[in-house]
C-alpha positions in Angstrom: 72.3 -147.6 10.6 69.0 -148.2 8.8 66.1 -150.5 8.8 67.0 -152.1 5.4 67.4 -155.6 6.9 64.1 -155.6 8.8 61.1 -156.8 6.8 57.5 -155.8 7.4 56.6 -159.0 9.4 59.7 -158.6 11.5 58.8 -155.0 12.3 55.3 -156.0 13.3 56.6 -158.8 15.5 59.0 -156.4 17.3 56.2 -153.9 17.9 54.0 -156.6 19.3 56.7 -158.0 21.6 57.3 -154.4 22.8 53.6 -154.0 23.5 53.6 -157.2 25.5 56.7 -156.4 27.5 56.2 -152.7 28.2 52.5 -152.2 27.6 50.9 -149.5 25.5 51.5 -146.8 28.2 55.3 -147.2 28.6 56.2 -148.3 25.0 56.7 -144.7 23.6 59.0 -143.8 26.5 61.0 -147.1 26.1 61.5 -146.4 22.4 62.7 -142.8 23.1 65.0 -144.1 25.8 66.4 -146.7 23.4 67.0 -144.1 20.6 68.7 -141.7 23.1 71.0 -144.5 24.3 72.0 -145.3 20.7 72.8 -141.7 20.0 74.9 -141.5 23.2 76.8 -144.7 22.2 77.5 -143.3 18.7 78.7 -140.0 20.2 81.0 -141.8 22.7 82.5 -143.9 19.8 83.1 -140.7 17.8 84.7 -139.0 20.8 87.0 -142.0 21.5 88.2 -142.2 17.9 88.7 -138.4 17.8 90.8 -138.6 21.1 92.8 -141.5 19.7 93.4 -139.7 16.4 94.7 -136.6 18.3 96.9 -138.7 20.5 98.5 -140.7 17.7 98.6 -137.8 15.2 96.8 -139.8 12.5 93.3 -140.1 11.2 91.7 -143.2 12.7 88.3 -144.6 11.7 86.3 -147.1 13.7 87.3 -149.9 11.4 90.9 -149.2 12.2 90.4 -150.1 15.8 90.6 -153.8 15.0 94.1 -154.8 16.3 95.3 -156.3 13.0 94.1 -153.4 10.9 95.5 -150.9 13.4 99.0 -152.5 13.4 99.0 -152.8 9.6 97.9 -149.3 9.0 99.6 -147.3 11.7 102.5 -149.2 13.2 104.0 -151.2 10.4 105.5 -149.7 7.4 105.0 -151.3 4.0 108.6 -152.7 4.1 108.0 -154.2 7.5 104.8 -155.8 6.4 106.6 -157.2 3.3 109.4 -158.5 5.4 106.9 -160.3 7.7 105.0 -161.8 4.7 108.0 -163.0 2.7 108.9 -166.2 4.6 105.3 -167.2 4.9 104.7 -166.5 1.2 107.5 -168.9 0.3 106.0 -171.7 2.4 102.5 -171.0 1.0 103.8 -171.2 -2.6 105.6 -174.4 -1.9 102.5 -175.9 -0.2 100.3 -174.8 -3.1 102.7 -176.4 -5.6 102.7 -179.7 -3.6 98.9 -179.6 -3.4 98.6 -179.0 -7.2 101.0 -181.9 -7.8 99.0 -184.3 -5.6 95.8 -183.1 -7.3 97.3 -183.8 -10.8 98.5 -187.2 -9.7 95.0 -188.1 -8.3 93.4 -186.9 -11.5 95.7 -189.1 -13.6 95.1 -192.1 -11.4 91.4 -191.6 -11.6 91.5 -191.4 -15.3 93.6 -194.5 -15.5 91.2 -196.4 -13.3 88.2 -195.1 -15.3 89.2 -196.9 -18.5 86.5 -199.4 -19.5 88.2 -202.8 -19.5 86.5 -205.9 -20.8 85.1 -208.2 -18.2 87.6 -210.8 -17.1 87.1 -214.3 -18.4 85.9 -217.1 -16.1 88.9 -219.1 -14.7 89.2 -222.7 -15.8 87.5 -225.2 -13.7 90.6 -227.1 -12.5 93.1 -224.2 -12.3 93.9 -222.9 -8.9 93.1 -219.2 -8.3 95.9 -217.5 -6.4 94.7 -215.1 -3.7 96.6 -211.9 -3.1 97.1 -210.8 0.5 98.4 -207.7 2.2 101.8 -209.4 2.8 102.2 -210.1 -0.9 101.9 -206.4 -1.7 104.4 -205.4 0.9 
């Protein structure tokens, strides 16, 4: 863990907030207590992963403790994972094909509607203009 993500102004702000909260007398002790606590937390995490690795008989990293990663890496074999993915992969491929077809149809429709057509001529003065309704279309 480093301080790469903290800029100069942010560091100054943290120091000033620390001075206001703890005061100049207690700030060095508060910083040392915080650093000590972080070291203890890291040591506890290392001990926990070491104990878990010994119990399971495999090498476990902190990233492996996420339930999905843990199951994928330590419980399921590659064949089991492939068997679980196979039905879902078929559904996904079918859905992807349908979505591609709909996209292609929409593109074709948009291109057909984008054709520049000449402006319609004005209707004759005496001719009746028929109006289309929803019922006519259905």
